[in-house]
LUMLUMMAR-420984 format. One record per residue: residue in three letters; x, y, z of N, C-alpha, C, CB in turn. Coordinates in steps of 0.2 Angstrom, whole numbers, padded with zeros to 4 digits. Glycine has a CB too. Layout:
BEGIN
<atom aa="Ala" n_px="X" n_py="Y" n_pz="Z" ca_px="X" ca_py="Y" ca_pz="Z" c_px="X" c_py="Y" c_pz="Z" cb_px="X" cb_py="Y" cb_pz="Z"/>
...
# end
This chain:
BEGIN
<atom aa="Met" n_px="-0192" n_py="-0004" n_pz="-0497" ca_px="-0185" ca_py="-0006" ca_pz="-0497" c_px="-0182" c_py="-0006" c_pz="-0490" cb_px="-0180" cb_py="-0002" cb_pz="-0502"/>
<atom aa="Lys" n_px="-0182" n_py="0000" n_pz="-0487" ca_px="-0180" ca_py="0000" ca_pz="-0480" c_px="-0183" c_py="-0005" c_pz="-0476" cb_px="-0180" cb_py="0008" cb_pz="-0478"/>
<atom aa="His" n_px="-0190" n_py="-0005" n_pz="-0476" ca_px="-0193" ca_py="-0010" ca_pz="-0472" c_px="-0191" c_py="-0017" c_pz="-0473" cb_px="-0201" cb_py="-0009" cb_pz="-0474"/>
<atom aa="Gln" n_px="-0190" n_py="-0019" n_pz="-0479" ca_px="-0187" ca_py="-0025" ca_pz="-0480" c_px="-0181" c_py="-0027" c_pz="-0477" cb_px="-0187" cb_py="-0027" cb_pz="-0488"/>
<atom aa="Gln" n_px="-0176" n_py="-0022" n_pz="-0477" ca_px="-0170" ca_py="-0022" ca_pz="-0474" c_px="-0170" c_py="-0023" c_pz="-0466" cb_px="-0165" cb_py="-0016" cb_pz="-0475"/>
<atom aa="Leu" n_px="-0175" n_py="-0020" n_pz="-0464" ca_px="-0176" ca_py="-0020" ca_pz="-0456" c_px="-0179" c_py="-0027" c_pz="-0455" cb_px="-0182" cb_py="-0015" cb_pz="-0454"/>
<atom aa="Lys" n_px="-0183" n_py="-0030" n_pz="-0459" ca_px="-0186" ca_py="-0037" ca_pz="-0458" c_px="-0180" c_py="-0042" c_pz="-0458" cb_px="-0191" cb_py="-0038" cb_pz="-0463"/>
<atom aa="Asn" n_px="-0176" n_py="-0041" n_pz="-0463" ca_px="-0170" ca_py="-0045" ca_pz="-0463" c_px="-0165" c_py="-0045" c_pz="-0457" cb_px="-0166" cb_py="-0044" cb_pz="-0470"/>
<atom aa="Tyr" n_px="-0164" n_py="-0039" n_pz="-0455" ca_px="-0160" ca_py="-0038" ca_pz="-0449" c_px="-0163" c_py="-0041" c_pz="-0443" cb_px="-0159" cb_py="-0030" cb_pz="-0448"/>
<atom aa="Gln" n_px="-0169" n_py="-0041" n_pz="-0442" ca_px="-0172" ca_py="-0044" ca_pz="-0436" c_px="-0172" c_py="-0051" c_pz="-0437" cb_px="-0180" cb_py="-0042" cb_pz="-0436"/>
<atom aa="Lys" n_px="-0172" n_py="-0054" n_pz="-0443" ca_px="-0172" ca_py="-0061" ca_pz="-0444" c_px="-0165" c_py="-0063" c_pz="-0442" cb_px="-0173" cb_py="-0063" cb_pz="-0451"/>
<atom aa="Ile" n_px="-0160" n_py="-0060" n_pz="-0444" ca_px="-0153" ca_py="-0061" ca_pz="-0443" c_px="-0151" c_py="-0061" c_pz="-0435" cb_px="-0148" cb_py="-0056" cb_pz="-0447"/>
<atom aa="Asn" n_px="-0154" n_py="-0056" n_pz="-0432" ca_px="-0153" ca_py="-0055" ca_pz="-0425" c_px="-0156" c_py="-0061" c_pz="-0421" cb_px="-0156" cb_py="-0049" cb_pz="-0422"/>
<atom aa="Lys" n_px="-0162" n_py="-0063" n_pz="-0423" ca_px="-0165" ca_py="-0069" ca_pz="-0420" c_px="-0161" c_py="-0075" c_pz="-0421" cb_px="-0172" cb_py="-0070" cb_pz="-0423"/>
<atom aa="Asn" n_px="-0158" n_py="-0076" n_pz="-0427" ca_px="-0154" ca_py="-0082" ca_pz="-0428" c_px="-0148" c_py="-0082" c_pz="-0424" cb_px="-0152" cb_py="-0083" cb_pz="-0436"/>
<atom aa="Arg" n_px="-0145" n_py="-0076" n_pz="-0423" ca_px="-0139" ca_py="-0075" ca_pz="-0419" c_px="-0140" c_py="-0077" c_pz="-0412" cb_px="-0136" cb_py="-0068" cb_pz="-0420"/>
<atom aa="Leu" n_px="-0146" n_py="-0075" n_pz="-0410" ca_px="-0148" ca_py="-0077" ca_pz="-0403" c_px="-0149" c_py="-0084" c_pz="-0402" cb_px="-0154" cb_py="-0073" cb_pz="-0401"/>
<atom aa="Gln" n_px="-0152" n_py="-0087" n_pz="-0406" ca_px="-0153" ca_py="-0094" ca_pz="-0406" c_px="-0146" c_py="-0098" c_pz="-0406" cb_px="-0157" cb_py="-0097" cb_pz="-0412"/>
<atom aa="Leu" n_px="-0142" n_py="-0096" n_pz="-0410" ca_px="-0135" ca_py="-0099" ca_pz="-0411" c_px="-0132" c_py="-0098" c_pz="-0404" cb_px="-0131" cb_py="-0095" cb_pz="-0416"/>
<atom aa="Lys" n_px="-0132" n_py="-0092" n_pz="-0401" ca_px="-0129" ca_py="-0091" ca_pz="-0395" c_px="-0131" c_py="-0096" c_pz="-0389" cb_px="-0130" cb_py="-0084" cb_pz="-0392"/>
<atom aa="Arg" n_px="-0138" n_py="-0097" n_pz="-0389" ca_px="-0141" ca_py="-0101" ca_pz="-0385" c_px="-0139" c_py="-0108" c_pz="-0386" cb_px="-0149" cb_py="-0101" cb_pz="-0385"/>
<atom aa="Val" n_px="-0139" n_py="-0110" n_pz="-0392" ca_px="-0136" ca_py="-0117" ca_pz="-0393" c_px="-0129" c_py="-0118" c_pz="-0391" cb_px="-0137" cb_py="-0119" cb_pz="-0401"/>
<atom aa="Lys" n_px="-0125" n_py="-0113" n_pz="-0392" ca_px="-0118" ca_py="-0114" ca_pz="-0390" c_px="-0117" c_py="-0114" c_pz="-0383" cb_px="-0114" cb_py="-0108" cb_pz="-0393"/>
<atom aa="Asn" n_px="-0121" n_py="-0110" n_pz="-0379" ca_px="-0121" ca_py="-0110" ca_pz="-0372" c_px="-0123" c_py="-0117" c_pz="-0369" cb_px="-0125" cb_py="-0105" cb_pz="-0369"/>
<atom aa="Trp" n_px="-0129" n_py="-0120" n_pz="-0373" ca_px="-0132" ca_py="-0126" ca_pz="-0371" c_px="-0127" c_py="-0132" c_pz="-0372" cb_px="-0138" cb_py="-0127" cb_pz="-0374"/>
<atom aa="Leu" n_px="-0123" n_py="-0131" n_pz="-0377" ca_px="-0118" ca_py="-0136" ca_pz="-0379" c_px="-0112" c_py="-0136" c_pz="-0374" cb_px="-0115" cb_py="-0136" cb_pz="-0386"/>
<atom aa="Lys" n_px="-0110" n_py="-0130" n_pz="-0371" ca_px="-0105" ca_py="-0129" ca_pz="-0367" c_px="-0106" c_py="-0133" c_pz="-0360" cb_px="-0104" cb_py="-0122" cb_pz="-0365"/>
<atom aa="Asn" n_px="-0113" n_py="-0132" n_pz="-0358" ca_px="-0114" ca_py="-0135" ca_pz="-0351" c_px="-0115" c_py="-0142" c_pz="-0351" cb_px="-0121" cb_py="-0131" cb_pz="-0348"/>
# end
């Protein structure tokens, strides 16, 4: 259970990073 939550958390972090990158890219 805990391991699964950790995996999900890492996935969310990755998505957030990609989102940030896209937003920065759109800004420039």
